[in-house]
Structure formats: C-alpha cells, structure tokens
N, C-alpha and C positions, 0 to 999 in steps of 0.2 A: 504494500500500500504506500501512498505518497509520504506518510509520516515515518516510514522506515521501521515501525514497531510491530506491524501485523502482517501476516501472510496474505497476499492477494489470492483469493480462491481460484482465480483463473490461471495461476501459476502451477497448480497441481497437475501432475501427469509426467509423461516421459517423451523424449524426442530422440531422433537419430543424429542430431547435431546440436551444438550449444545454441540456446535461444534466450536464456534468462539474463536479466539484469538484476543483480543482487543489491538492492537498496537496503543497507543495514545501519542506518543512522541511529544513534542513541543506544541506550541500554549497555553502557560500558561494563565490561567484565563478563558478559555472557556471549559476546559475539566471537565467532571463530572463522578465520579465513586461512586457507592454505592452498598451495600448489605443491604436490609431491610428485617428483619424477623418479623413475627407476629405469635402468637399462639392464636387460637380461641378455648376457652375451656368453652363453656356454658356461664355462667355469667361473666367469667373472660377473659379479653383480655390483653396480654402482648406483647410489641413490642421492638425490639432492632434495632437501626439504626447505621450502621457503614459506613461513607461516607467521601469522599474527593472531594471538588469542587474547588480545587486549593488554593484559598485564605482563605478557612475555611474548617475544618473537624468536624465531629460529631461522638461521641461514646455514644449515648443516650439510656436510658431505659425509657419506659413509660408503665403505666398500668391503667386499669379501672375495677371496679366491677360494671357490668351493673345492678345488682339488687339494689344497693344502690346509684349509681352515684358517689361513692368515686373514685378519680383518684390520681395518684402520679407518681413517678419516679425520675429520676435525669438527666437533660440535661447536656451535656458535650461538649460545643463548644471548638474547638482546633484551635486557630489562625494559619494561614499559614499551617495547616495540619501537624504540627510537630508530628512525631511518629505514624502517621496513614498510612497504606499501604494496597492497594488492588491490587491483581495480575491481569495481563492481561488476564489470563485464570481463570475465577472464580472457586473457590473450590480447587485450587492447593496449597494454602498457608494458614496457620492459620491466622485468624484476631484477633489481640490482642491489647488492650489498657490498660495499668496499670498505675494508679496514686494513691497517698494516698487517701483512702476513695472511690475509684472508679476503678473497674476492669471489663473488658469485654474480654471474650475468645469465639471465634466461630471457631470450629475445625471440619473438616470432618473426619469421621472414616470409614474404609473399612468394608465390610461384613466379618463375621467369621462363624464358624460352628453353632453358637447359635443365632446370630442376623443379621438382614440386615444392609446394609450400612446406615449411618446416619450422621446428623450434630448435634454436641453437643454444646449447648449454655450455658455458665456459666457467671453469672454476680454478682458482689457484690458492694453495695453502701450504703451510709447513707442517710436516708430520715427523715427529721424532728427530727433528733437526734437518730433515731432508725436504727439498722442494717437491711438491706434488701438483699435478695438473690434470684436468679433465677438459677435453674438447670433443663434443659429440653433436651430431646433427640428427634429429629425429624427424623423419619425413612425415608429411601429411598427404598421402597420395590423393589425387582427385577422386571424390566420391567415397573415400574411406570413412565409415560411420563410427560413432561413439555412442555410449549409453548415458543419457542425461535425464535426471529425474529429481523432482522435489519430494522429499519425505516429510509429511506433516504430522507432528505429534499433537500440536494444538495451533491456535491462531497466533501464538507468540513464540512457540518453539518449533523449529523446522530446519531442514537442511537441503540445500541444493548441491548435488554432486554431479560432476561430469567425469566419466571414466573412459579412458582411452586405452586400448590394448592393441597389440600386434602392429604397431607402427615401426617400419624399418629404421634402424639406427646404424650409424657408422661414425667412426672417429678414433681417438686415442685416449689412453689413460696412462699416467706415469707416476711413479713414486721413486725419487732418487734416480738411479741409473736403470731402473726396470720399466719397461714399456709394454702395455697390452694393446694390441690392435682390436678395434671394435667393429665388427661387421665387414671386414675387408675380405677380398677374395681368398686370402690364406687363413682366415679365422672363421669361427662359427658364426652363423647368422645371428644378428642381434636385433632386439625388439625393445621399443620404448613403451613405457607405461606412464600414464598421467592420471593422478587423482586430484581433481579440483574440488575444494570444499568451501562453501559460503553459507553460514547459517547461525542459528541461535540454539544451543543445545541445553538439554536438562543437565542438572548438576552431576548425576550419576549416569554413566553410560557403559554399555557393553556391546561389542560388535565383533563379527567375523568379516574378513575380506580376503578374497583370493583372486588370482589372475595368472595369466601365462600366455605364451604364444609359441608357435612353431609350425613345422610342416606336418600334415597328417600322414598316416601310414602310406598313402598313395604317392608321397614324395612331392606333390605339387600343390595341393590345397593348403592355404594358410589359415590356421585356426587361432583365434584369440578367445581367451576365457575371461569372463567377468562375473564374479559371484560374490554374494554377501549373505548375511544372516543376523539375527537377533535384534539389531537396532531398527529394522524396518517392520518387525512383527506387529500386527494390529493396526497398521496405518493404511492398508489397502494397496500399498505400492512396494515394489522391490527394485533392487539394482542388479538383477540377474539377467544374463544374456550371453550369447556366444556370437563372435564375429567371424564369419566364414568368407574368405576372399573379399574382405572389406565390407560385407553386408551384415548388419546387426540382426540377429534373431532373438527377439525379446522373450524372456521367461517370466511370466506373471506370478507363478507360484513361489512360495517359500521353499527353499531347498533343505534337505536333511544333511546336517554335518555330523560326521562320526569321527571323533578324534579324542585324544586325552590331553587335558591341560597339564596333568602331572607328568606325562611322558610325551612331550611334543615331538620327539624324534620318531615316534611310531607313525604309521601311515595316517593320512587325513583323507577320508572318503567323503565325497559330496554327490548326492543323488536325488532323483525324484522317484516316487513310488511306481510311476508308469514305465520307468526304465528309459525314458527319453534322454536323460543325462545320468551318467554313472562314471565318475572319474576319481582317481586316487592319486594323491601327491605322496611321493616317497621323499622325505626330507634328507637333505645333505648337510644343512647347517641351521641352527636355531639362534636367531638374533633375539636374545632375551634382555629386556630392559625393565627396570623397576625404580620408580621415584616416589618417595613419600615426603611431602612437604607440609604435613599436618592438614592444612585446609585443602590442598590439591594433592592428588596421588594418581599414579598410573602404573600399570604393569602390562607388558605386551610380550607374547611369544609370536614372532614372525619367522616362519620357517621357509627356507628356499630349497628347491629340489626339482623333481620332474613329475609331470602329470601323465598318466596312462588311463585309457578307457575309451568312452565314446560320448559324442554329443549328437543332437538331432536338430536339423534345420526346420524352418516353418513348412517346407514342402515334404517333410517326413524323410529327408535324406539322412541316413546314419553315417557319421564321419568318425572314423577310428583314429585315435592319437596314441602314440607310444613314446614316452621319454621326452616330451617337450618341456622347455624351461618354464618354471613358474614358482609361485609362492602361495602361502596361506597364513592367516594370522587370527589370533583372538586378542582383543584389547579390553581391559577393565579399567575404568577411570572415574575419578571424582575431580571435576575441573570446572 
C-alpha cells in the first residue's frame, strides 16, 4: 500500500519474472531486505550475501571446496546498516560495499549484440593475510524464468521473494596463489542462484530452502530446482517449482521434507505424495552457523551436495536427474 505499512492485496500471487515493487517505508526493526547469491561450480561453492535487516547489515563472502572440506571467506557485519542499500525494485540499482580490505560490487548489465543480460559479481578481500578475489558473470538468458511470489502471513507481515536457479555462471575465484576456474570449458559447468528477499517478518521464524541445477540424465536438458517449506505453510502460497530448459513449472502444493536436524549429513529427501517430484540430496558439507545475541538468535544447517531423483513438468514429462549440484537448509531464528 502507499503508506508502506500494509500489504497490497493485489500483490499476492506468483509470477515467472520479477514484477513487484517493495515499498517498505516505516516500521524500523522489522523490515528485512537481502540479495543472496551463490555459485555452484562442481567442487566449489561461493556465496555473497548483501543484506539489511535494519539494525544490522551484511556484505559477506563465503566459500567451500567440497573435495577437501576447506572453507573460508570474510564476514562483514555492518552495525545499523550504514552504507548498505537495497532498492525497492530488485536489480535496478548496483549493490556496493567498499571498505579497506573488503569490497563487494553486484551490478546488473543489459544484453548486447554479443552477450545476454547478466549480473556481474566482483569481490575483493583479505583472508588469513592472503588477497582473495571473486569475479563471476551470471547470465540471464533471454526468456529464462524465475519463481516470484508474495507470502502473506497477515496484512502487516509478509515476504516477497524472487528465486532464480540454473543461470549459467562463468569467471574466476582466487585465494593467494590458488585459482579456481568457474564454468570454463576445462571446468565443471557452473550455475548461479539468487534469493531476493523484501518483507516484514514475524519475530520467530523457521524455514526450509533448497535448490540446485545441472544436466538431466539425458545429458542435454537443464534442470533447476527451487523448493521450500515451513515458512509458507497456511498462507495458500508456496515457493516451489522446477525450471526445465529455462521454463518454470510451478508446484502449488507443500512438499514433504524428510531429513534430520540432529544428523544433517544424512540424506535430505523432498517429495510429493503423487510421486511427481521425488529427489534426494546427498550432502558433502554442512555449513552450520549459530548466533545467540539474547534478543536475536539464529541457527542454520545449510548442506551442499548432489540431488538425485526425478521431477515432472506441467505436461507430465518425467525428467530424471542424477548427481546435480545443489543444497538444502533449515533455519531457526528469532530476529
């Protein structure tokens, strides 16, 4: 609504491309804005979090080599979100955070005669005394769809999310004298993941989120997985779908998640009773984080590994996947 305090009823629903303008004026302390990027590149995962939750902002870089278990990055909390800005309409303004020894730039570029539209992510930081750098281009091929939905808990608590999966990525990542190629002809295919969030959340929240991308068993079809649970229950809306060769196939039902919070490295199975989707993530690494600041607290298990199983398109085509890159998580927060 124009006052920025209440959800416009016309905003409810989902779309295949971003349409919403997130007017979130007022109510300081309850507003959450973020763009989370991840690049899934075989044994390498790199993520960049650019977020503003009113009393704190983040401009974080994190990475893991799944083959060795080595992980690193540079967390950058920003008290009171000074110098961090996210636009009401995502993708319309460069996201930048520059400080000595830490630099993040996330910039959308239009298509030209030679390349599709893309988001270019550049980051530089110092890690254990060594310079580190990420430069990656995540393409937005013409017609490639995303899952965009408003989740309404009430007229004053709601979340707009724009989830992008299976976007081709290519570039380089380096720490010291070590360099990883991302999406080059001599490396594994790489895929960009984007989670856009704009909303006003309840104080206590719990959610599942999962995703992934890769070639189907046929070796040609590109499959993107976008799934969630818990936080959408009872709202009448979901963030569930699969993207097959760039086309979103929306799943309106809540999915069944079968996994163990106490044993997150055990398999994570996600399915529907009718069997139209049945996929299992075999974890290779658990990114476990826990913060307790009395008033605010969060604990997350985010596991990275590979998905195997099948998904089904709107025209009842069954698509088999085996060992495609992906992740799944549960988050429990008071914030």
